[in-house]
C-alpha positions in Angstrom: -0.1 -0.1 0.0 3.0 2.6 0.7 3.3 2.8 -3.2 0.5 5.1 -3.4 0.7 6.9 0.0 1.2 10.7 -0.5 0.4 13.9 0.9 -2.7 15.6 0.5 -2.2 18.0 -2.8 -5.7 18.5 -3.7 -8.3 20.9 -2.8 -11.4 19.7 -4.4 -12.7 16.2 -4.5 -15.7 15.0 -6.8 -17.2 11.9 -8.1 -18.0 11.8 -11.9 -19.0 10.3 -14.7 -16.6 8.4 -16.9 -16.1 6.3 -19.9 -17.5 2.9 -19.1 -18.4 4.0 -15.5 -17.7 6.6 -12.8 -14.3 7.8 -11.6 -13.2 10.4 -8.7 -11.6 13.7 -9.6 -8.8 15.3 -7.4 -8.9 18.8 -8.7 -10.1 17.7 -11.8 -7.7 14.8 -12.5 -8.8 11.3 -12.4 -7.6 9.0 -9.4 -5.6 6.1 -10.4 -4.7 2.5 -8.4 -1.4 1.6 -7.3 -0.6 0.0 -10.6 -1.6 3.2 -12.5 -4.9 1.9 -13.7 -7.6 4.4 -14.1 -9.9 4.2 -11.3 -13.1 3.4 -13.3 -15.7 1.9 -11.0 -19.4 0.6 -11.8 -21.8 2.7 -9.9 -22.0 6.8 -9.0 -22.6 5.4 -5.3 -19.3 3.8 -5.1 -17.4 6.7 -6.8 -19.1 8.8 -4.0 -17.9 6.8 -1.3 -14.5 6.8 -2.7 -14.8 10.2 -3.1 -15.7 10.8 0.7 -12.7 8.8 1.8 -10.2 10.9 -0.2 -11.7 14.0 1.1 -11.4 12.8 4.6 -7.8 12.7 4.3 -6.0 15.6 6.2 -2.3 15.3 5.8 -0.6 12.1 4.7 -3.0 9.7 2.6 -4.1 6.7 4.9 -4.9 3.8 2.7 -6.2 1.9 5.9 -8.9 4.5 6.4 -10.0 3.8 2.5 -11.6 0.5 2.5 -13.8 1.2 -0.6 -10.7 2.6 -2.2 -9.0 -0.6 -1.4 -11.6 -2.5 -2.6 -11.7 -1.0 -5.8 -7.9 -1.3 -6.3 -8.2 -5.1 -5.5 -11.0 -5.5 -8.3 -9.0 -3.3 -11.0 -5.2 -4.4 -10.1 -5.7 -7.8 -9.3 -9.3 -9.6 -9.7 -9.8 -8.6 -13.4 -6.3 -9.8 -14.4 -6.7 -13.2 -12.3 -10.4 -13.6 -12.3 -10.4 -17.3 -13.5 -8.1 -18.3 -10.7 -10.0 -16.1 -8.0 -13.2 -17.6 -9.0 -11.9 -20.9 -9.0 -10.2 -20.6 -5.9 -13.5 -19.3 -4.1 -15.4 -22.0 -5.8 -13.3 -24.6 -3.8 -14.5 -23.6 -0.8 -17.6 -25.5 -1.5 -15.6 -28.7 -1.0 -14.7 -27.7 2.3 -17.2 -25.5 3.3 -17.4 -24.6 7.2 -21.1 -25.6 7.6 -20.4 -29.0 6.3 -17.8 -30.2 9.0 -19.6 -30.7 12.4 -18.4 -31.6 16.0 -18.2 -35.2 17.3 -19.1 -33.8 20.8 -20.5 -32.6 22.9 -24.0 -32.9 22.2 -24.7 -29.2 23.1 -22.3 -28.0 20.2 -23.5 -30.4 17.7 -27.3 -29.5 18.3 -26.3 -25.8 17.9 -24.2 -26.6 14.6 -27.1 -28.2 13.5 -29.6 -25.6 14.2 -27.6 -22.9 12.8 -26.1 -24.4 9.8 -28.9 -27.0 8.5 -31.3 -24.6 7.3 -28.2 -22.6 5.3 -27.5 -26.0 3.3 -31.4 -26.5 2.9 -31.5 -22.7 1.7 -28.5 -23.4 -0.9 -30.1 -26.4 -2.3 -33.2 -24.5 -3.0 -31.8 -21.0 -4.0 -28.5 -22.0 -5.4 -29.5 -25.5 -6.9 -26.6 -27.1 -4.8 -26.8 -29.7 -2.3 -23.9 -29.9 -0.1 -23.7 -32.8 2.7 -22.3 -32.5 6.2 -20.3 -35.1 8.4 -19.0 -35.2 11.9 -15.4 -34.9 12.6 -12.3 -33.8 10.4 -12.3 -36.2 7.6 -12.9 -35.0 3.9 -16.4 -34.6 2.9 -16.8 -35.7 -0.5 -19.5 -33.6 -2.1 -21.6 -33.9 -5.1 -19.7 -33.1 -8.4 -22.9 -31.3 -10.0 -23.5 -29.3 -6.9 -19.7 -28.2 -6.7 -19.9 -27.3 -10.5 -23.3 -25.2 -10.1 -21.6 -23.3 -7.4 -18.4 -22.6 -9.5 -20.7 -21.3 -12.4 -22.3 -18.9 -9.8 -19.4 -17.4 -8.6 -18.1 -16.8 -12.1 -21.2 -15.0 -13.0 -20.0 -12.2 -10.7 -18.3 -9.1 -12.0 -14.6 -8.4 -11.1 -15.7 -5.8 -8.4 -18.5 -8.3 -7.0 -15.8 -11.1 -6.8 -13.5 -8.6 -5.0 -16.3 -8.1 -2.2 -17.2 -11.8 -2.3 -13.5 -13.0 -1.9 -13.5 -11.4 1.7 -17.1 -12.5 2.5 -15.9 -16.2 2.0 -12.3 -15.9 3.1 -13.3 -14.4 6.4 -16.4 -16.7 7.1 -14.8 -19.9 5.7 -17.9 -20.7 3.9 -18.9 -20.5 0.1 -22.7 -20.6 1.4 -22.5 -17.9 4.0 -20.6 -15.8 1.3 -23.8 -16.2 -1.1 -26.3 -15.9 1.5 -24.7 -12.4 2.4 -24.6 -11.2 -1.3 -28.0 -12.5 -1.6 -29.4 -10.9 1.6 -30.8 -14.4 2.8 -30.3 -13.1 6.4 -28.9 -9.8 7.8 -25.1 -9.4 7.5 -24.7 -9.2 11.2 -26.6 -12.8 11.6 -24.5 -14.3 9.0 -21.1 -13.3 10.8 -22.8 -14.8 14.1 -23.5 -18.1 12.3 -19.8 -18.1 11.0 -18.9 -18.0 14.5 -20.8 -20.7 16.1 -17.9 -22.9 17.2 -15.9 -19.9 18.4 -19.3 -18.4 20.5 -19.4 -21.9 22.1 -15.9 -22.2 23.0 -16.1 -18.7 24.7 -19.2 -19.8 26.5 -17.7 -22.8 28.1 -14.3 -21.3 28.8 -14.4 -17.5 29.0 -13.5 -14.9 26.2 -9.9 -14.5 25.5 -9.1 -10.8 25.0 -6.7 -11.3 21.9 -9.1 -13.7 20.2 -12.0 -11.2 20.6 -10.1 -8.3 19.3 -8.8 -10.2 16.0 -12.6 -11.5 15.7 -13.7 -7.8 15.9 -11.4 -6.6 13.3 -12.3 -9.8 11.2 -16.3 -8.5 11.8 -15.4 -4.9 10.6 -13.8 -6.2 7.4 -16.7 -8.6 6.9 -19.3 -5.9 7.1 -17.1 -3.8 4.9 -17.0 -6.6 2.4 -20.7 -6.5 2.2 -21.2 -2.8 2.0 -18.8 -2.9 -1.0 -20.7 -5.6 -2.8 -24.1 -3.4 -2.2 -22.1 -0.4 -3.9 -21.6 -2.4 -6.8 -25.2 -3.1 -7.1 -26.2 0.5 -6.3 -28.2 2.3 -9.2 -26.0 3.3 -11.9 -27.6 6.8 -12.1 -27.0 7.3 -8.6 
């Protein structure tokens, strides 16, 4: 990220229409990514969000305070050029999905996982056309090849910007199905986050909260919610 860190040199920040999309202008000059790609985003809402992030910079540009800009950078500089690889990598989560690997004991955790995750697998079978199986223990669960291919096809239907957001939703949660539930608004995003933390929540209830683990979880939750917002910005009305 240090490659594009700089002192604030501009006075006016503006979101504007551009060829093939929308951009952000700093004193009339279009922003570029760290790889010098012109910043062209799919919606005015995203351009306005990025413009607000640039406008909030006071002295030195701080990329960590600009999550929408970072998401756009990832979409343009990485995902666009490695789309097939990223899509395939995310689709592979279907073969090892968090929701499919269940505890062998104790009974309370087994029941909680079933109550939390079985409805999501049922939803995926109906809404996505992909039925994944589950099993207790850590042994590999062999999934139906047709179901995995269907999930792969659905991932590939996304745009590079959508895929950049989806990458974080799936990677942070550890679940392709939870990622789809998030982008399809199957459940509130906060509830989806909680469903990705069933095991951790149960452990904390038994043994108490570990401060370091709680801090890391809070950071992941923030990034998870940011990824959902980025996806929503991809879907916003093209006219703003």
